[in-house]
C-alpha positions, 0 to 999 in steps of 0.5 A: 474503514472509518466507522464510528466504532473503528474511530472509537477503537483507535481513540481507546487504543491511543488513550491506552498508549498514552497511559503506559510508561514509555521508553527504551526496553519498556514492554507493551501489555500483552492485551494492549498488543493483541488489541493493536494487532487486531485493529491493525490487521483489519485496516491493513486488509483494507489497504492501509500501509503499516507505516500509515497504521503506525503513524496513526497509533503513534508507535514505531513502524518496526514494532508494529511490523514485528507484531504483525509478522510476515504476510508472505505465503508459499502457496502456489497460485494459478497463473495464466500466461498470454502470448499476445496482448488482447488489445493492440498497444497504441501510443499517443505522441505529443510534441513540445509545440503541442501537436498530438498524434494518437493511435500509433503502434510502437513501430509506427511511433518509433518511425515517426520519432526517427523522421522528426528527429 
């Protein structure tokens, strides 16, 4: 999500991070931490990794992970088990010399490899 507002927010957060006293054992202001978490959750929901978010902010990955907490759930989700694939599996075999065989099934491909080997 690279909107002008989103880019403005990260710049504002970066300025706030630069303005704080850093070092081991130094705590982040609670409001700054909440602001970072809100920003990071929106981007993580959009598919950005925690590592990428931490790098963009310039903070440690483990710190951001701790703030974001676990996203695991114990909720059950429905699963549909299929006994057979809906479409037959076909393979393409390309030899080192460049000839190509397409559309063979697994058994046919294995037989061809045995014959060629």
